[in-house]
Structure formats: structure tokens, C-alpha cells
N, CA and C of each residue as an Amber inpcrd file, in Angstrom:
protein
   264
 -12.1270000   7.7800000  30.0780000 -12.3060000   8.0410000  31.3570000
 -13.6030000   8.9870000  30.8550000 -13.5430000   9.7270000  29.4580000
 -14.7750000   9.9510000  29.0620000 -16.2620000   8.9060000  28.7690000
 -16.1630000   8.1990000  28.0080000 -17.2990000   7.5190000  27.5490000
 -17.2560000   6.8320000  29.1960000 -17.0270000   6.5380000  29.4850000
 -17.2770000   5.5930000  31.4400000 -18.0210000   6.4210000  31.9250000
 -18.0130000   8.1710000  31.8290000 -18.7340000   9.0480000  32.2690000
 -19.9990000   8.9850000  31.4340000 -19.9340000   8.5720000  30.2510000
 -21.1820000   9.1030000  29.2280000 -21.6940000   7.4870000  29.3950000
 -21.7420000   7.1770000  29.2910000 -22.7100000   4.7990000  29.2480000
 -22.8260000   5.4640000  30.8630000 -22.1410000   5.1900000  32.1180000
 -23.3590000   5.5870000  33.4290000 -24.7690000   6.7070000  32.3400000
 -24.3220000   7.9610000  32.1510000 -25.0260000   8.6700000  32.7950000
 -26.4330000   8.0660000  31.2700000 -26.3180000   7.8860000  30.4530000
 -26.8780000   5.8400000  29.1560000 -28.0850000   5.3130000  30.3300000
 -26.9030000   5.0140000  31.4390000 -26.7610000   4.2510000  31.6710000
 -27.9470000   4.4540000  32.9470000 -28.5120000   5.5060000  33.3140000
 -29.4360000   6.1800000  34.2310000 -30.7690000   6.7460000  34.2360000
 -30.2400000   7.4510000  32.0880000 -31.6990000   8.0320000  31.8410000
 -32.0280000   6.4130000  31.4370000 -32.5060000   4.9960000  31.1550000
 -32.2520000   4.9270000  30.4560000 -32.9420000   4.1750000  31.4560000
 -32.9660000   3.8120000  32.6910000 -32.9790000   2.8880000  33.7500000
 -34.0400000   4.0160000  34.8990000 -34.2090000   4.2730000  34.3400000
 -35.1010000   5.9900000  35.3500000 -36.9570000   5.6120000  35.0560000
 -37.5160000   5.1590000  36.5060000 -38.6270000   4.4890000  36.1220000
 -39.7190000   5.4900000  35.4580000 -40.2160000   4.8960000  35.0320000
 -41.4070000   6.1530000  33.8460000 -42.1430000   7.3040000  34.5770000
 -42.5670000   6.3660000  35.7600000 -42.6830000   8.1650000  36.5820000
 -42.3510000   9.3800000  36.3820000 -41.2390000   8.9170000  36.6530000
 -39.4100000   9.9320000  37.6190000 -39.0950000  10.3680000  35.7180000
 -39.1540000   9.7330000  34.1620000 -38.6690000  10.1700000  33.2240000
 -39.8290000  11.6050000  32.9890000 -39.6160000  12.9440000  32.0140000
 -39.4470000  14.0080000  31.7910000 -40.4010000  13.8100000  30.9490000
 -42.3040000  14.3860000  30.1900000 -43.5010000  14.0080000  29.9330000
 -43.2200000  15.2190000  29.0510000 -42.7530000  15.0090000  27.5330000
 -43.2170000  16.8970000  27.0310000 -44.8690000  17.0450000  27.0430000
 -43.6590000  18.9440000  26.2250000 -44.4520000  19.1840000  27.2070000
 -45.7200000  20.1020000  25.5890000 -46.4080000  20.8080000  25.6790000
 -47.0370000  20.9950000  25.5790000 -46.6560000  22.3710000  24.2800000
 -46.5890000  22.1310000  22.5570000 -46.1730000  23.3120000  22.4230000
 -45.8120000  24.7250000  22.5330000 -46.8200000  24.8370000  23.1490000
 -47.7400000  26.6890000  24.1310000 -46.3380000  26.7290000  24.5490000
 -46.2260000  25.6430000  25.4810000 -44.4850000  26.0850000  26.5940000
 -43.4390000  26.1270000  26.0660000 -43.2490000  26.0970000  24.7260000
 -41.4520000  26.1010000  24.0420000 -41.0690000  27.0170000  24.3960000
 -40.1020000  28.0550000  24.2700000 -40.1170000  29.2550000  24.2750000
 -39.4610000  29.2980000  22.8380000 -39.5890000  30.5630000  22.1570000
 -39.6930000  31.3010000  20.8410000 -38.1600000  30.1340000  20.2130000
 -37.6360000  29.4710000  18.6720000 -37.3170000  29.3160000  18.5240000
 -35.7320000  30.5410000  17.7760000 -35.2200000  31.3570000  17.4870000
 -34.4210000  31.5100000  17.0300000 -34.0020000  31.2760000  15.5370000
 -33.8900000  32.7800000  15.3220000 -33.8940000  32.7000000  13.5620000
 -32.4320000  32.5820000  13.1670000 -31.6360000  31.4910000  12.4510000
 -30.9120000  31.4520000  12.0620000 -30.0970000  32.0830000  10.6350000
 -29.3070000  33.2600000  11.7960000 -28.7570000  33.8040000  10.6080000
 -28.1350000  33.2930000   9.8960000 -28.0760000  33.6540000   8.9030000
 -27.3070000  33.4930000   6.9080000 -26.6380000  33.8780000   7.0410000
 -24.9830000  34.4640000   6.8640000 -23.5750000  34.6650000   7.1630000
 -23.4830000  34.1190000   5.6400000 -22.3060000  35.2620000   5.3580000
 -21.6560000  35.6240000   3.6840000 -20.3030000  34.2650000   3.9510000
 -20.1000000  32.7450000   2.8800000 -18.4900000  32.4120000   2.7920000
 -18.0890000  33.4360000   2.9940000 -17.3860000  33.4460000   4.2570000
 -16.3970000  34.2790000   3.5010000 -13.8940000  33.3490000   3.2760000
 -13.8840000  34.0800000   2.1520000 -12.8350000  32.8140000   2.0090000
 -11.6590000  33.4780000   2.6280000 -10.7380000  32.3940000   3.6030000
  -9.8350000  32.6010000   4.2550000  -8.4910000  33.1270000   3.2090000
  -7.3940000  34.2240000   4.1380000  -7.1360000  34.7520000   2.7820000
  -5.9490000  33.9330000   2.9220000  -4.8680000  34.0290000   1.2630000
  -4.1890000  32.9960000   1.5070000  -2.6970000  33.4460000   1.2720000
  -2.3340000  31.8490000   1.1490000  -0.6230000  32.2080000   2.4280000
  -0.0560000  32.2500000   1.0380000   0.8890000  33.0620000   1.4890000
   1.9760000  33.7890000  -0.2400000   2.7660000  31.5220000   0.7580000
   2.9620000  30.5360000  -0.1470000   3.6130000  29.8310000  -0.6050000
   5.5230000  29.8220000  -0.3070000   5.3440000  29.4170000   0.3840000
   6.7670000  29.1020000   0.6860000   7.8580000  28.3700000  -1.0570000
   8.1560000  28.5840000  -1.3050000   9.1020000  28.3980000  -2.6350000
  10.2290000  27.2950000  -1.8060000  11.5750000  26.4050000  -2.3030000
  12.4070000  26.0540000  -2.1970000  13.9100000  26.5430000  -2.2890000
  13.4310000  28.3260000  -2.4380000  14.6270000  29.2860000  -2.0570000
  14.7010000  29.5730000  -1.1840000  13.8460000  29.7280000  -0.5570000
  13.2000000  30.1620000   1.0640000  13.6490000  29.4040000   1.4760000
  12.9660000  28.1340000   1.8950000  13.4440000  27.3270000   2.7920000
  15.3580000  27.0840000   2.9560000  15.1000000  27.5260000   1.9380000
  17.2220000  27.3090000   1.2040000  18.6170000  27.9230000   2.7530000
  17.9200000  29.4130000   2.4310000  18.0020000  30.5940000   3.3160000
  17.3520000  30.7080000   4.4350000  16.5060000  29.9800000   4.8120000
  15.4780000  29.7550000   6.7830000  17.0180000  28.3760000   7.1740000
  16.6840000  27.8760000   6.2270000  17.6070000  26.8880000   7.2090000
  19.2380000  26.4260000   6.7720000  19.7490000  27.2470000   6.3090000
  21.0040000  26.4070000   5.8510000  21.8000000  26.2880000   6.4010000
  21.6250000  26.6500000   7.8640000  22.7930000  26.1040000   8.8170000
  22.3750000  24.3430000   8.5350000  21.6610000  23.8260000   9.0060000
  21.3660000  23.2330000   8.7130000  21.7440000  21.8370000   8.7590000
  22.9080000  21.4710000   7.1600000  23.4230000  21.3230000   6.7810000
  23.9160000  20.7770000   7.3250000  24.3510000  21.8220000   7.8450000
  25.9840000  22.2590000   8.5040000  25.8410000  21.3760000  10.3600000
  25.2860000  21.3670000  10.3140000  24.4970000  20.9710000  11.7620000
  23.8600000  18.9540000  12.0900000  23.9660000  18.7660000  10.8430000
  23.5790000  17.5950000  10.1370000  25.1880000  16.8130000  10.5730000
  25.5560000  17.2850000   9.2660000  26.7990000  16.4930000   8.6620000
  28.0630000  16.5270000  10.7060000  28.0050000  17.2590000  11.2220000
  28.4660000  17.5470000  12.3530000  27.9200000  16.9900000  13.3110000
  26.7860000  16.7620000  13.7270000  25.6790000  15.5150000  14.5240000
  26.6010000  14.2050000  13.9720000  26.6950000  14.3970000  12.1480000
  26.4500000  12.6640000  11.8520000  28.4870000  12.4550000  11.9670000
  29.1240000  13.3280000  12.0280000  30.4530000  12.7680000  12.5040000
  30.6640000  12.8200000  13.6840000  30.1680000  12.6540000  14.6920000
  30.6450000  13.0560000  15.8840000  29.9740000  11.2370000  16.8070000
  28.4430000  11.3870000  15.9280000  27.7340000  10.2990000  15.9980000
  29.0040000   9.0580000  15.2620000  29.0660000   9.0690000  14.2870000
  30.6150000   7.6520000  13.9640000  31.5450000   7.6300000  14.2460000
  31.7390000   9.0340000  14.8040000  33.8220000   8.6160000  15.8110000
  32.7930000   8.2580000  17.3730000  31.5630000   8.3930000  18.1460000
  31.4090000   7.5700000  19.3630000  31.5590000   6.4870000  19.1650000
  30.6760000   6.0310000  17.4510000  30.5770000   3.8100000  17.3160000
  31.9370000   3.8210000  17.7480000  32.8420000   4.3120000  16.4960000
  33.9870000   3.9000000  16.8840000  34.6240000   4.3880000  18.0650000
  35.5750000   4.9090000  18.8290000  35.6130000   4.5610000  19.9500000
  34.8400000   3.1130000  20.5340000  33.4680000   3.4280000  21.1850000
  32.9050000   1.9560000  21.6210000  33.2630000   0.9020000  21.2400000
  33.4070000   0.4820000  19.7530000  33.7960000  -0.6780000  18.4710000
  35.1380000  -0.3330000  19.3800000  36.1880000   0.0930000  19.3420000
  37.6610000  -0.3570000  20.0080000  37.9810000  -0.8960000  21.4440000
  36.8170000   0.5740000  22.6820000  36.7030000  -0.2260000  23.8300000
  35.3480000  -1.6190000  24.0360000  35.4310000  -1.5130000  23.1790000
  34.3200000  -3.4390000  23.1230000  36.1880000  -4.3080000  22.6060000
  37.1660000  -4.1750000  21.4550000  38.1100000  -5.0770000  21.2090000
  38.4990000  -5.5320000  22.6150000  39.2110000  -3.8620000  22.9480000
  40.3200000  -4.1070000  24.7530000  39.2100000  -4.4840000  25.7330000
  38.3000000  -4.1080000  25.5760000  38.0450000  -4.8170000  27.2250000
  36.8140000  -6.0160000  26.9930000  36.3500000  -6.8830000  25.9710000
  36.2280000  -7.9520000  25.9190000  37.0580000  -8.8000000  25.5460000
């Protein structure tokens, strides 16, 4: 939806009669230009790298849960096949 709005705005600007368009002003009437501050580049703090041992320790329960989910899914499929054979 944002693109449509931008297109409409662009279209309105382009179709304004020349008398209504803004005329460039003299350079002496422009506001003062702010000086850009030069900031020193600061290196991002290094993240501690996680090793596989950390992952194994943190997610040690995942393997057992995945096995349990697999057993449940397989048992549901067996039950569905049996019901299909009996009822079909």
C-alpha cells in the first residue's frame, strides 16, 4: 500500500502547474549547514562462541522428545492404516 501512496504523491508533484511549483531560493536565505561529526569507529564486542558441547548440554532433552514424537506419529499411522483396512 505504501507504493501506491508514493506513486500518487509523485504524480501530484509532477503534475502541478509551473506557477504553483516551488522556485529555488537564493543561497543566502538557506539555513546554515550543520557540520558532520566524525565519530570513531567502535568495534562491536566479540560474542562468546558456543561450542557443540554447550549445545549438547543445553538441548540434551531434545533427542528424547524427538524420539517420543516419532513413536507417537508412527503409532498414529499404524492405527489409521488398521482403521482403513477394517472400515474401508
